[in-house]
Every structure is written in C-alpha cells, then in structure tokens.
N, C-alpha and C positions, 0 to 999 in steps of 0.2 A: 729638337723637341722643346715645346714651350708648355708650361703648366700655368693654368689660370683658373680663377673662380668666376670670371666674367661671363655674362650671357653671350653665347656665340651661336650664330646661324652659320653653320659650316659651308653650306652652298653659297651663301652670300659672301663669306670671307674668301672662299676660293675664287669667286668672280672678281672680288676686289684685288686679288693678287694675280689676275690674268689667267685664270683657269689652268694653273700649273698642276693641280692635284694635291689634295691634303689628306692626311690620315688623322684619325682622332679616337680617343677613348674618353667617353663622357660618363662612365660608370659611377664616378665620384663627382657630384656636381660642384664640390668645393676644390677639386683638383683635376680639372679637365686637361687632358694631354693632347696637344695638337702638334703635328709634324708635317713635313713636306713629303710627298710621294717620291719614289725612286725616279731618277732622271729629271727631276724638277730643277729649274734654275733659281728658284727662290731660296735665299739664304735664311738662316735662323734669325739674323738681325732684321731682315725684311719682314719675316713672319712676326717677330716680336713687335715691331713698329705697327704693322697692320692690325694686330690684336689690340694694341694700345688705343688706336683711334677707332676701332670697330664699334659700331652701334648696331646691335642685332635687330633685324626686323622679324617680327613674329608672323611668318607666312600664313599660318592658320587663322590668326586674328584678321589679317588683311583680307583674306578670302571671305571670312564670315561677314566682315563689314561690307564688302562688295556685294555679297549675296543679299544682305539685309537692305542695302540701298536699292538694288535692282527690284527686290520684292516690293519695296515702298513705291517705287515708280510705277510698277505694274498695278499695284492696288489703286493708285491715283487714277489709273485708266480703267479701273473696274475689272482687272485681270489678275490671274495667279500664275505661278510657275507651272502648275498642273495644266492650266488652260493652254499655255504655249506648248507643253509637251504633247498634249492631245492633238495639237495642230502639226506636230512633227518639227517644231522649232527648237 
C-alpha cells in the first residue's frame, strides 16, 4: 500500500501498470491509499514508482472539451447536437 497526496486517476494508473487491478481509498484527499489487488504481480516498489511518475488526466475535463469542440464544429455548419439527435445520429 502506498499513501500519497498526489492527484491520481485510478483507471489511468491501473492501465499504466498493465491492468493488474488496483484498490484505493480516496476518502482523505491528502492521504490517498493505493494498493494492488489480490493476485496482482505488481510489487509495492513498482506501484510507488508508477505513482511517482503518474500525471493524472481529468477524464471529465477531456470529455467536456471534446463535447465543446464538437458543438463548435456543428455550429460552424449551422447545426446543433439536438439537430443530430433528431436525425437519430
């Protein structure tokens, strides 16, 4: 188990470690506890190094930016998301 105050995207960190499975307790943002799941081959040393170099991506922000970019492109064409939905797209 590793304790950190760093911003962590748990899904992303798990992918970075080869999808071995991670467990976490983020109830205290200054003392996030991250560990490996049972039967994982990831060691605590590997987990600590992965956390050290991890740069969390805010998935919600990325999605919001993509939606805004798509809406802007549609607007340039004189369309809205609602127009596409009405067409079943």
